[in-house]
Structure formats: C-alpha cells, structure tokens
Wavefront OBJ file of the C-alpha trace (Angstrom):
o trace
v 78.451 171.727 39.726
v 81.801 171.800 41.480
v 82.692 172.835 45.116
v 85.191 174.104 47.309
v 84.925 170.899 49.093
v 84.541 168.839 46.544
v 87.500 170.226 45.097
v 89.401 169.584 48.301
v 88.108 166.071 48.419
v 89.750 165.457 45.029
v 93.073 167.092 45.759
v 93.480 165.755 49.220
v 93.710 168.244 52.165
v 97.557 168.344 52.380
v 99.391 170.189 49.970
v 102.052 168.172 48.174
v 105.770 169.562 49.060
v 107.887 171.340 46.796
v 110.000 168.126 46.309
v 107.403 165.797 45.666
v 109.470 163.790 43.134
v 106.934 163.533 40.325
v 108.276 162.748 36.779
v 107.455 165.209 33.604
v 104.618 163.930 32.228
v 102.054 164.772 29.267
v 98.590 165.264 31.356
v 96.560 165.478 28.438
v 97.436 165.257 24.799
v 100.107 167.959 23.920
v 100.141 169.243 27.262
v 103.146 168.542 29.623
v 103.867 169.718 33.358
v 107.217 169.330 35.481
v 109.215 170.504 38.330
v 111.117 173.398 36.946
v 114.559 171.823 37.330
v 113.628 169.116 35.091
v 113.165 171.399 32.650
v 115.282 174.233 33.068
v 117.565 174.212 30.319
v 117.041 173.819 26.255
v 118.515 170.686 26.161
v 116.856 169.301 29.133
v 113.305 170.302 27.838
v 113.789 169.132 24.349
v 115.011 165.539 25.887
v 111.729 165.109 27.885
v 109.410 166.916 25.139
v 110.917 166.842 21.744
v 108.066 168.665 19.865
v 107.912 171.579 22.137
v 107.302 174.641 20.834
v 105.244 176.800 23.820
v 106.739 177.173 27.519
v 104.088 178.902 29.528
v 106.492 180.113 32.875
v 103.601 180.968 35.580
v 106.434 181.451 38.663
v 108.550 184.393 37.354
v 109.388 184.902 41.162
v 111.516 181.668 41.073
v 111.704 180.853 37.523
v 113.844 183.272 35.107
v 113.414 182.145 31.953
v 111.725 184.079 29.210
v 111.554 184.626 25.340
v 114.583 183.365 23.822
v 115.513 180.881 26.998
v 115.064 177.947 25.075
v 116.248 179.095 21.839
v 114.573 179.755 18.106
v 111.711 177.712 17.454
v 110.044 177.608 21.058
v 107.527 180.818 22.515
v 108.206 181.374 26.173
v 104.838 182.628 27.438
v 105.476 184.454 30.308
v 102.485 185.242 32.998
v 104.049 188.043 34.939
v 104.017 188.798 38.576
v 101.577 185.822 39.524
v 102.617 184.876 42.924
v 101.191 181.594 45.033
v 100.560 181.809 48.798
v 103.381 183.125 51.005
v 105.839 180.437 52.152
v 104.082 180.433 55.862
v 100.822 179.495 54.375
v 102.489 177.200 52.261
v 103.967 175.302 55.030
v 100.724 175.063 57.532
v 98.763 173.433 54.237
v 101.861 171.239 54.017
v 100.974 169.632 57.477
v 99.149 166.212 57.923
v 95.627 166.885 59.101
v 95.296 167.579 62.655
v 95.158 170.149 65.764
v 99.002 171.182 64.826
v 98.029 172.317 61.658
v 94.533 174.011 62.591
v 96.675 175.989 65.507
v 99.595 176.637 62.709
v 96.872 178.066 60.609
v 95.198 180.003 63.120
v 98.501 181.938 64.133
v 98.979 183.021 60.514
v 99.377 186.806 60.299
v 97.484 189.018 58.284
v 99.395 189.152 54.953
v 99.324 192.212 52.906
v 97.992 192.092 49.360
v 100.944 191.778 47.319
v 102.088 188.729 49.328
v 99.288 187.010 48.329
v 98.247 184.819 45.423
v 97.169 186.852 42.100
v 94.740 186.690 39.489
v 95.340 183.687 38.058
v 92.253 183.759 35.974
v 92.792 187.034 34.113
v 95.576 184.725 32.171
v 93.420 181.464 31.738
v 92.050 182.205 28.172
v 95.621 183.903 26.781
v 97.196 181.092 28.104
v 94.488 178.537 26.437
v 94.950 180.028 23.138
v 98.278 179.592 23.161
v 97.967 176.225 24.062
v 95.420 175.640 21.425
v 97.825 177.184 18.603
v 100.832 175.141 19.643
v 98.389 171.936 19.317
v 97.019 173.161 15.760
v 100.698 173.470 14.526
v 101.031 169.862 15.675
v 103.282 170.785 18.805
v 103.122 170.420 22.263
v 103.414 172.498 25.381
v 105.207 173.032 28.833
v 103.328 174.425 31.555
v 105.204 174.856 34.483
v 105.701 177.246 37.808
v 108.526 175.893 40.417
v 107.242 172.672 41.487
v 104.461 172.644 39.408
v 101.747 172.598 42.405
v 99.697 175.232 42.574
v 99.934 177.897 39.624
v 100.889 175.840 36.606
v 98.192 173.205 37.822
v 95.718 175.995 37.942
v 96.063 176.830 34.308
v 96.435 173.201 33.124
v 93.005 172.400 35.034
v 91.513 175.317 33.060
v 92.563 173.839 30.308
v 91.046 171.038 30.556
v 87.874 172.105 31.784
v 87.466 174.246 28.288
v 88.496 172.019 26.018
v 87.121 168.935 27.817
v 84.074 170.526 28.980
v 84.690 168.895 32.198
v 83.981 169.931 35.256
v 86.791 171.053 38.120
v 86.303 168.196 40.330
v 86.458 166.199 37.189
v 89.615 168.166 35.752
v 91.516 167.528 39.032
v 90.792 163.763 39.484
v 92.219 163.121 36.040
v 95.093 165.416 36.232
v 95.899 163.568 39.530
v 95.996 160.595 38.475
v 98.823 161.865 36.103
v 100.542 164.576 37.989
v 100.107 163.483 41.558
v 100.981 166.823 42.813
v 98.046 168.462 41.702
v 96.885 171.162 44.626
v 95.834 174.599 43.304
v 95.806 177.045 46.414
v 92.738 178.157 47.813
v 92.115 181.839 46.174
v 92.767 179.577 42.851
v 90.463 176.992 43.770
v 87.903 179.783 43.746
v 88.728 181.111 40.690
v 88.834 178.167 39.116
v 85.367 177.413 40.069
v 84.459 181.027 39.084
v 85.713 180.051 35.846
v 83.584 176.910 35.614
v 80.758 178.972 35.950
v 81.796 181.078 33.227
v 82.143 178.167 30.807
v 78.442 176.687 32.010
v 79.803 174.055 33.349
v 78.212 174.425 36.474
v 75.028 173.461 35.507
v 73.380 170.334 35.920
v 74.662 167.759 33.550
v 72.596 164.797 31.814
v 74.565 163.095 29.616
v 72.763 160.593 27.191
v 74.054 157.482 24.888
v 72.733 154.952 22.469
v 72.275 152.640 25.275
v 68.922 153.767 26.304
v 65.770 155.104 24.540
v 65.102 158.995 24.283
v 62.132 158.310 26.146
v 64.261 157.150 29.308
v 66.068 160.789 28.965
v 62.530 162.875 27.950
v 61.223 161.314 31.563
v 64.940 162.053 33.319
v 65.103 165.742 31.401
v 61.650 166.318 33.371
v 62.322 165.217 36.479
v 65.184 167.651 36.631
v 63.259 170.623 35.442
v 59.861 169.788 37.292
v 61.843 168.654 40.223
v 60.443 165.221 42.048
v 57.470 164.999 44.865
v 58.497 162.862 47.866
v 57.059 159.717 47.893
v 56.287 157.376 51.238
v 57.284 153.599 50.376
v 54.372 151.360 49.861
v 54.331 147.801 49.279
v 57.022 146.492 47.054
v 58.253 150.340 46.540
v 60.988 152.527 48.355
v 60.434 155.857 49.844
v 61.526 158.710 46.938
v 63.265 161.908 48.416
v 61.985 165.000 46.918
v 64.244 166.802 44.709
v 63.936 170.259 44.066
v 63.539 171.316 40.113
v 67.174 172.734 38.401
v 67.105 176.106 36.677
v 68.727 174.984 33.609
v 69.863 171.692 32.648
v 72.928 170.767 29.726
v 72.241 167.862 27.843
v 74.982 166.884 26.307
v 75.813 163.900 23.470
v 78.985 162.498 21.976
v 79.205 160.975 18.266
v 76.160 159.317 17.568
v 74.589 160.378 20.722
v 74.560 163.772 19.209
v 70.738 163.096 18.034
v 69.336 161.650 21.020
v 70.582 165.190 22.852
v 69.137 167.109 20.146
v 65.574 165.018 20.088
v 65.464 165.141 23.875
v 65.547 169.179 24.217
v 63.436 169.241 21.290
v 61.046 167.477 23.118
v 61.495 169.528 26.286
v 60.913 172.760 24.540
v 57.746 171.281 22.402
v 56.474 170.140 25.822
v 56.771 173.843 27.169
v 59.074 172.160 29.937
v 61.938 174.234 29.306
v 63.163 176.547 27.042
v 66.657 175.785 25.007
v 68.921 178.536 25.383
v 72.133 177.619 24.053
v 73.413 175.192 21.571
v 77.477 174.643 21.560
v 79.359 171.883 19.267
v 83.081 170.744 20.034
v 85.598 168.194 19.035
v 87.469 167.019 22.329
v 90.343 164.682 22.596
v 89.323 161.509 23.577
v 91.654 158.855 25.387
v 94.363 157.928 22.786
v 94.100 161.401 21.323
v 91.215 160.943 18.788
v 88.729 163.573 18.614
v 84.832 162.971 18.789
v 81.689 165.242 17.813
v 79.917 166.460 20.909
v 77.040 168.696 21.446
v 75.815 170.382 24.421
v 72.348 172.246 24.854
v 71.379 173.860 27.763
v 67.908 174.185 28.420
v 66.406 176.619 31.001
v 63.489 175.682 32.980
v 59.819 177.345 32.018
v 59.038 179.078 35.375
l 1 2 3 4 5 6 7 8 9 10 11 12 13 14 15 16 17 18 19 20 21 22 23 24 25 26 27 28 29 30 31 32 33 34 35 36 37 38 39 40 41 42 43 44 45 46 47 48 49 50 51 52 53 54 55 56 57 58 59 60 61 62 63 64 65 66 67 68 69 70 71 72 73 74 75 76 77 78 79 80 81 82 83 84 85 86 87 88 89 90 91 92 93 94 95 96 97 98 99 100 101 102 103 104 105 106 107 108 109 110 111 112 113 114 115 116 117 118 119 120 121 122 123 124 125 126 127 128 129 130 131 132 133 134 135 136 137 138 139 140 141 142 143 144 145 146 147 148 149 150 151 152 153 154 155 156 157 158 159 160 161 162 163 164 165 166 167 168 169 170 171 172 173 174 175 176 177 178 179 180 181 182 183 184 185 186 187 188 189 190 191 192 193 194 195 196 197 198 199 200 201 202 203 204 205 206 207 208 209 210 211 212 213 214 215 216 217 218 219 220 221 222 223 224 225 226 227 228 229 230 231 232 233 234 235 236 237 238 239 240 241 242 243 244 245 246 247 248 249 250 251 252 253 254 255 256 257 258 259 260 261 262 263 264 265 266 267 268 269 270 271 272 273 274 275 276 277 278 279 280 281 282 283 284 285 286 287 288 289 290 291 292 293 294 295 296 297 298 299 300 301 302 303
C-alpha cells in the first residue's frame, strides 16, 4: 500500500525543472514519453517512435497539437483543460529543501480553483484503453505534456499500475529508472493513491513462488489475517513485535506459482480464516517484453 510520504521518498522532494534534459524514452513496452519540443512535429515523432499510432496530449494550454497534427495514421487523444500547479507553486517545489523553500511555500497566495491542478483521474481509464488499443494493433504510444514531469507522468503511472498490478510507489521507482524527471504534483499523487485503492492494490499483498512450500505461505497468510501476538525475548529467541491483523490479503502468483496461490487461498477459506472475495487473472508484460500468466486472489479476513 502506497502512502504520500512513500511516494515523495520515491520521487524525491524536489520537482524537476522544465529544462531537465531527459531524452525521449520507452518507459514500458509500447509506452513512450518525451519533452514536447522533442516530438512537436510529425517528422520528429516518427524519428523517435517509428511505429507510433497514438499521441496523448495532456497539456493543451502549452501544447497545441490535436487530431491531424501528426498526419494520417496517428491518433491524437487530447485531455482537454487539464492544468498542472500554478507556476509560483512549481517554482517553490523546484527549490532545494531547506528554510528558503519552506518560506517560499508559506508565502504562496490562495489560488483560485481555475488556476490549480485539475482532475487527471477522470481520464485514467480513457487513456489506458487508448494505449491498450494501440498496443493491440502492434503500435506504440507517446504520452506527453509540456516537460512531461507531472501531467503525462500521472497517466503513465496510472497505466503501469493497472497493466502490471503494481503499487504507485513501485510504478514511480520503475518509471524514474527510465525517466528521472518523474514528479507528479501533490494533487495528482492524491488522485493516483485513490486509483490504487480502486484497483485493489492498496491491500497487503503476499507474492508466492515455487521456491518455498505451500505450507510456508499458508502459515504466512494466517499470520497476516490473524495477526501476531507480542512475545518477549527468551533464550535463543529474539523478541517478537505484535502485528495487527489485516482486513484483506492479496495472494498473487506468476506462471507456475499460480497453483501455489490457489492452494493457499483455498486452505485459508477451508480453515475459515478468510473468505475469497475476488479472483483476477491477467497476462502482464515482463522485462524483455514477454507476457506471463498471473493470478491475484483477494481474501477478506473472517471477523
């Protein structure tokens, strides 16, 4: 489960400058991002991404491209009217940590609603479907805003979270490894955290593999759902810290570990420790561009 604090630990506290210098990059297979100036024309876009069939423009206030801007065969999805933070707020966020930055943020005026960051979340699903449609046709997508720091990053992170079933914090770590300028503003972070909950990613997850026996994971699942009582240190054993039970546990497995995940969930339900409330199957892309079958089983603790 991601937290705002964890997200900022992943992005770093300082917002990237608009002239960050990151080069166009494929963040995940079939999904690219770039500074708008690098893909402003049809020729520039096709030089960088020859098989691009979708461009998502999430900054219509600064990037004037739209349907037809890149010629026939390239769809342009426009996220109309989505604003980033006001320039004064962005400038303060870009300052190094310290008293001067805190003073600058404290001195910011009360911005009017129309000046503030908008609702990116309402378009997450629309953009996700468009990206999947392009990938289904064997093509790639370019997702950009002006400097591709905040707005476009929010959409790419939302896509990564849904397509890979990973938390926001993990998505940010993975994206920053490719695109160091990743820094969604505070408003978009809150929206992405809400999206994480809607996707069911905010629950505690236990990933299983074939490296350890089913019994090991059954015991671990019981510990999550029943909690652990505190134990004082004794001869040869260290103290055990108490842990409260979780309300829901996601048991997930990839490939051959799917059978392990199913067996563990079935045993937990049979023992009346929890109830299976949701089962999801997917075929996420793995490093190297290959897919792999995956199952995720949500078990709700028996009260």
